[in-house]
C-alpha positions in Angstrom: 12.1 14.3 -23.0 13.8 11.9 -25.3 16.2 10.2 -22.9 14.2 7.3 -21.5 15.0 4.5 -19.1 13.0 1.4 -20.1 11.8 -0.9 -17.3 11.3 -4.6 -17.4 8.8 -5.8 -19.9 8.4 -2.5 -21.6 8.9 -1.8 -25.3 10.5 1.4 -26.6 7.9 1.7 -29.3 4.9 1.5 -27.0 4.9 5.3 -26.5 4.1 5.1 -22.8 7.2 4.1 -21.0 8.3 5.8 -17.8 10.7 8.7 -18.2 13.5 8.8 -15.7 15.8 11.3 -17.5 15.0 14.6 -19.0 15.5 16.7 -22.1 18.6 18.8 -21.3 17.4 21.9 -23.2 14.0 21.9 -21.6 15.5 21.3 -18.2 17.9 24.2 -18.5 15.3 26.6 -19.8 12.8 25.6 -17.1 15.5 26.0 -14.4 16.2 29.5 -15.5 12.5 30.4 -15.3 12.1 28.9 -11.9 15.2 30.7 -10.7 13.5 34.0 -11.7 10.3 33.0 -10.0 12.2 32.5 -6.7 13.5 36.0 -7.1 10.1 37.4 -7.8 8.6 35.9 -4.7 11.3 37.5 -2.6 13.7 34.5 -2.2 17.4 34.2 -2.8 18.0 31.3 -5.2 21.7 31.4 -4.4 21.3 30.4 -0.8 22.2 26.9 0.2 18.7 25.5 0.5 17.6 26.8 -2.9 20.7 26.4 -5.0 19.5 23.2 -6.6 15.7 23.9 -6.3 15.3 25.3 -9.9 16.8 22.2 -11.4 14.7 19.9 -9.1 11.5 21.7 -10.0 12.4 21.7 -13.7 12.7 17.9 -13.6 9.6 17.5 -11.4 7.3 19.5 -13.7 8.4 17.4 -16.6 7.6 14.2 -14.7 4.2 15.6 -13.6 3.3 16.5 -17.1 4.8 13.5 -19.0 1.3 12.6 -20.3 1.8 15.0 -23.2 4.4 12.5 -24.6 2.1 9.4 -24.0 -0.3 8.0 -26.6 -3.3 6.6 -24.7 -4.6 4.7 -27.8 -1.3 3.0 -28.4 -1.4 1.8 -24.7 -4.7 0.0 -25.4 -3.7 -1.3 -28.8 -0.5 -2.8 -27.3 -2.6 -5.3 -25.5 -5.8 -5.6 -27.6 -7.1 -9.2 -27.8 -10.1 -10.8 -29.5 -12.3 -12.4 -26.9 -16.0 -13.3 -26.9 -16.6 -11.9 -23.4 -19.6 -9.5 -23.1 -19.9 -8.8 -19.4 -18.8 -5.8 -17.5 -15.1 -5.4 -16.8 -14.3 -2.9 -13.9 -11.0 -1.6 -12.8 -11.6 0.6 -9.7 -9.7 2.6 -7.2 -7.1 3.7 -9.7 -5.0 6.3 -8.0 -4.8 9.6 -9.9 -2.4 12.5 -9.6 -2.9 15.5 -11.8 -2.3 19.2 -12.0 -5.2 21.8 -12.1 -4.6 23.9 -15.2 -6.0 27.0 -13.5 -3.5 27.3 -10.6 -1.0 24.5 -11.4 -1.8 22.9 -8.0 -2.3 19.2 -7.7 -5.6 17.3 -7.4 -5.5 13.7 -6.3 -8.1 11.0 -6.1 -9.3 7.7 -7.7 -10.8 6.7 -11.0 -13.3 3.8 -11.5 -13.4 2.6 -15.0 -15.6 -0.1 -16.7 -16.4 -1.3 -20.2 -18.5 -4.0 -21.8 -16.4 -5.7 -24.5 -17.7 -6.2 -28.0 -15.3 -8.7 -29.5 -12.1 -7.1 -28.0 -10.7 -6.8 -24.5 -7.5 -5.1 -23.3 -4.9 -5.9 -20.6 -6.2 -4.7 -17.2 -3.1 -2.6 -16.5 -3.7 -0.7 -19.7 -6.9 0.8 -18.3 -4.9 2.3 -15.5 -2.2 3.4 -17.9 -4.8 5.3 -20.0 -5.9 7.1 -16.9 -2.3 8.0 -16.1 -1.6 9.2 -19.6 -4.3 11.8 -19.4 -3.9 12.7 -15.7 -0.2 13.6 -16.2 -1.1 16.8 -18.0 -2.5 20.2 -17.0 -6.1 19.2 -16.5 -9.6 19.9 -15.3 -11.3 16.9 -13.8 -14.3 17.2 -16.2 -12.1 16.9 -19.3 -10.0 14.1 -17.8 -13.1 12.0 -17.2 -14.3 12.4 -20.8 -10.9 11.8 -22.3 -10.5 8.5 -20.6 -14.0 7.5 -21.6 -13.6 8.5 -25.3 -10.2 6.8 -25.6 -11.6 3.5 -24.5 -14.7 3.8 -26.6 -12.9 4.8 -29.8 -10.1 2.3 -29.5 -11.9 -0.9 -28.3 -15.4 -0.1 -29.7 -17.1 -1.7 -26.7 -20.8 -1.9 -26.0 -20.3 0.8 -23.4 -17.8 2.7 -21.2 -18.3 4.1 -17.7 -15.8 6.4 -15.9 -16.2 7.9 -12.4 -13.5 10.1 -10.8 -13.5 11.2 -7.2 -10.8 13.8 -6.4 -9.7 16.4 -3.8 -8.4 19.6 -5.3 -5.7 21.3 -3.4 -6.6 24.6 -4.9 -9.8 24.4 -2.8 -7.9 23.1 0.3 -4.8 25.3 0.3 -6.2 28.5 -1.1 -9.6 30.0 -2.1 -12.4 28.7 0.0 -10.0 26.4 2.0 -12.5 23.6 2.5 -10.4 20.7 3.8 -12.7 17.8 3.1 -14.4 18.6 -0.1 -14.4 15.9 -2.8 -15.4 16.4 -6.5 -17.1 13.6 -8.4 -17.4 13.5 -12.2 -18.8 10.8 -14.4 -19.1 10.0 -18.1 -20.9 7.1 -19.8 -21.4 5.7 -23.3 -23.5 2.9 -24.8 -25.2 0.5 -22.4 -24.1 2.5 -19.4 -25.9 5.6 -20.8 -29.1 4.0 -22.0 -29.6 1.1 -19.6 -30.3 2.2 -16.1 -29.9 -1.3 -14.6 -26.3 -1.6 -16.1 -25.4 1.8 -14.8 -26.8 1.0 -11.3 -24.8 -2.2 -11.3 -21.6 -0.3 -12.0 -22.3 2.3 -9.3 -23.1 -0.5 -6.8 -19.9 -2.5 -7.6 -17.5 0.5 -7.4 -19.0 1.4 -4.0 -18.8 -2.2 -2.6 -15.8 -3.6 -0.8 -15.2 -7.0 -2.5 -11.6 -7.5 -1.2 
């Protein structure tokens, strides 16, 4: 996926710009595979409603997994500033869309992310972009939670990082046990959030409180 459309304010060297066009070779090969899949499930890929479906799905799967081409650390480093602020910074209710690697069915939800700076802060939007970079891959929620935590900890070296993800997995809703309202919650902490109960409780309280 090398053909990229850069939006306003984005730099082609940042490594995390939105991809609107697609690698021709990958798109062609994926289309051929999806055409065969349609045949295998008993459909006719030559009928009007399905003629362009293999191509559309080939582009869609590349968009849904574009995180493989994104560098989460570069996202943070692109807006890393020296600042003597040492209180909790929280970005909550970050919408997440990912694909379960076991069935390749989506899971959707929200991420709540906090860190306590230690000489460096980052742009607030970059926290959400880090979550997006890891979510747009074949994933399990547990790994996704830890990857976000570790990226922020290793890049900014803060006093602590907290990540909580709440998500609904369509593999549980549409198939399997078919439980319509089940929600999975995962968490991962470092530093002050891990060893200081008061700090962790403050974070949990704030992500659950409606302040707006």
